C-alpha positions in Angstrom: 77.0 74.9 102.0 80.0 77.2 102.6 82.0 74.6 104.1 80.0 70.9 104.3 82.9 69.0 104.5 82.5 68.4 108.2 78.6 68.5 109.1 77.8 66.7 105.3 81.1 65.0 104.2 79.2 62.5 102.3 77.3 64.7 100.6 79.6 66.7 100.0 81.6 63.8 98.2 78.0 63.3 96.4 78.4 67.1 94.6 81.9 67.2 94.0 81.3 64.2 92.3 78.3 65.2 90.4 80.3 68.5 89.7 82.8 67.3 87.9 80.7 64.3 85.7 78.9 67.8 84.3 82.5 69.8 83.8 81.0 72.2 86.5 82.7 74.3 89.3 80.3 74.9 92.3 81.2 77.3 94.6 79.1 78.5 97.8 79.9 82.1 99.5 78.0 85.7 100.5 79.5 87.9 103.2 78.1 86.0 106.4 79.7 83.1 106.0 81.7 83.4 102.9 83.5 86.7 103.7 83.6 88.7 107.1 83.9 86.0 109.5 85.9 83.3 107.9 87.7 84.1 104.7 88.9 87.6 105.5 90.1 86.8 108.7 92.1 83.8 107.4 93.8 86.1 104.4 94.5 88.2 107.6 96.4 85.6 109.0 98.7 85.6 106.2 101.0 88.5 108.0 101.6 86.4 111.0 104.5 84.3 111.6 102.6 82.5 114.6 98.6 82.4 115.4 97.5 81.6 119.0 93.7 82.5 118.7 91.1 83.9 116.7 88.1 86.3 118.0 85.5 87.9 115.3 82.6 89.7 116.6 80.0 91.3 114.0 76.7 93.3 115.1 74.7 94.1 113.0 71.7 96.6 113.2 68.5 94.2 111.8 66.5 97.1 111.3 68.0 98.0 107.8 68.0 94.2 106.6 65.1 92.5 104.9 62.2 90.6 105.8 63.5 87.3 105.5 66.3 88.0 108.1 64.6 89.6 110.6 62.3 86.4 110.3 65.1 84.3 110.9 66.6 85.9 113.7 63.1 85.8 115.4 62.2 89.7 115.2 58.6 90.0 117.5 58.4 86.8 118.9 57.9 86.5 122.8 60.8 85.1 124.4 59.5 81.3 124.6 58.5 81.1 121.0 62.2 82.1 119.9 63.5 79.2 122.5 60.6 76.7 120.2 62.0 77.9 116.8 65.5 77.8 118.2 64.7 73.9 119.2 63.0 73.4 115.7 66.3 74.7 114.0 63.9 77.7 112.8 65.6 80.3 114.5 69.4 80.9 113.8 71.9 82.3 111.5 73.0 79.3 109.5 76.3 78.5 109.1 78.4 80.2 112.5 79.1 76.6 112.9 80.8 76.1 109.2 82.3 79.3 109.1 84.6 77.9 112.6 85.1 74.4 111.0 86.3 76.3 107.5 89.3 78.8 110.0 90.1 75.3 111.9 90.7 73.4 108.7 92.2 76.0 106.9 94.7 76.5 109.8 95.5 73.0 110.4 94.0 73.1 114.3 92.5 70.1 115.2 89.3 70.9 117.8 88.9 68.9 120.6 84.8 70.7 121.2 82.6 73.2 119.4 80.3 74.8 121.7 77.6 76.8 120.2 74.5 79.3 122.2 71.8 81.1 120.7 69.9 83.7 122.9 67.4 86.1 122.7 68.1 89.7 122.9 64.6 91.6 123.8 63.4 95.4 123.7 63.6 97.1 126.4 60.3 99.6 125.0 58.2 99.5 122.3 60.0 99.9 118.7 58.9 99.2 115.2 60.7 98.5 111.6 59.3 98.6 108.2 58.2 94.8 108.6 57.6 94.3 112.7 55.8 96.6 115.6 57.5 95.0 119.0 56.4 94.9 122.1 58.8 95.5 125.2 60.1 92.5 126.0 59.3 90.3 123.0 62.2 89.5 120.9 64.6 92.1 118.8 67.0 89.5 117.5 69.9 87.3 118.0 72.8 86.7 120.5 74.6 84.0 118.7 78.3 82.8 119.3 80.5 79.6 118.7 83.4 78.3 120.3 86.5 75.8 119.2 88.0 74.4 121.8 91.2 72.3 121.6 91.9 69.2 123.9 93.8 71.4 126.5 90.7 73.3 126.9 91.9 76.2 125.2 89.5 78.0 122.9 91.3 78.9 119.9 88.1 80.7 118.0 85.2 82.5 118.7 82.7 83.7 116.7 79.8 86.5 118.3 77.4 87.3 116.2 74.8 89.7 117.4 72.4 91.2 114.9 69.2 93.1 116.4 66.7 95.6 115.7 68.3 98.9 116.6 71.9 97.7 117.5 74.4 100.4 118.5 77.6 100.7 116.8 77.2 98.1 114.3 81.2 96.6 113.0 83.2 93.8 112.1 86.0 93.3 114.8 88.7 91.0 113.8 91.1 90.3 117.1 94.3 88.0 115.7 96.6 86.7 118.9 100.0 86.0 117.6 103.1 87.0 116.2 102.0 90.1 115.6 98.8 90.6 117.5 96.1 92.0 114.9 93.1 93.8 115.2 91.2 94.9 112.2 87.6 96.9 112.9 85.2 98.3 110.2 83.2 100.8 111.2 79.5 100.2 110.9 80.4 96.7 109.1 80.0 94.9 105.9 77.0 96.1 104.4 75.3 92.5 103.5 72.8 92.8 101.0 74.8 94.8 98.6 77.7 93.3 99.4 76.4 89.9 99.0 75.6 90.8 95.5 78.8 92.2 94.9 80.5 89.0 95.8 78.7 86.5 94.0 79.3 88.7 91.1 82.9 89.1 91.6 83.7 85.9 92.2 82.1 84.6 88.8 85.5 85.4 86.5 87.7 83.4 89.1 84.7 80.1 88.8 85.2 79.8 85.9 89.0 79.6 85.7 89.0 76.7 88.2 88.7 72.8 87.9 85.2 71.3 88.0 84.5 70.5 91.0 82.8 71.6 94.9 85.7 74.1 95.7 85.5 77.4 98.8 87.0 80.6 99.2 90.4 79.5 99.9 90.5 77.4 96.6 90.1 81.4 94.6 93.1 83.8 93.7 92.7 86.8 95.6 89.0 88.3 95.1 89.0 91.5 94.1 86.4 93.6 91.7 87.4 93.3 88.5 89.8 96.3 87.1 87.3 96.8 84.4 84.3 97.5 86.7 86.4 100.7 89.1 84.9 103.3 87.7 80.8 102.0 87.4 79.8 98.7 88.9 77.6 96.7 86.7 73.5 94.6 86.7 74.5 91.4 88.6 71.1 90.0 87.8 72.3 90.8 84.2 75.4 89.7 84.0 74.2 86.4 85.2 72.5 86.4 81.9 75.2 87.9 79.3 77.5 84.9 79.2 77.6 81.6 79.5 78.9 80.7 82.7 79.3 76.7 82.9 79.0 75.3 78.7 81.0 77.6 77.4 82.7 79.7 79.9 81.8 83.1 79.2 80.3 85.9 80.7 79.9 90.0 80.1 81.2 91.3 83.8 80.8 95.1 82.7 
């Protein structure tokens, strides 16, 4: 949903038409996909004269995350059950290929091939989370990599996502090879749950000013915390119900 135009062009057009018919603006966003591995790297290319390749690495300690995330990355499964879940598309991070497509599309890069691998990370000893008891050699999480390759076999984009229980040194790392080269590292990584709520709420005033239809984060002005919220944050739930988001195009943000 973050960038559905490549994999689901017909559904994207239908959703765009339906939104315009009802004067609604539709934006799908979040931390990943939506920011850490797509919108933020694209923003950083704005200081480059040339970009040759992009490599993004996100490492997440899944023990700090909610139950649905630990479930979707296969925590406490056997390696065999993990592979079965991958084949049935129950085990994976949804949206990594869309993040790659978003970057390639907005940089004007023509990709000849997209390669994706999904592998389990196994426990070296018995460990526990709030939700699972994991035996040695059972799955603690996932390593998922997607690569965008051009016709000359140049690897233009590599997105490397590691989410597993007990991951050491969580971080977000963006490496841009170009003029100039850029290396941006966020120690600890962007906190997925609280930041997801924040980016959704902070996008509301920007989305309300856009034309009806299906849009992406590229279509928005610079995303930031609204100035009136800088000294104290607000409840996402209360603000989603405090104003008329669609018809009246108004909402009390702070």
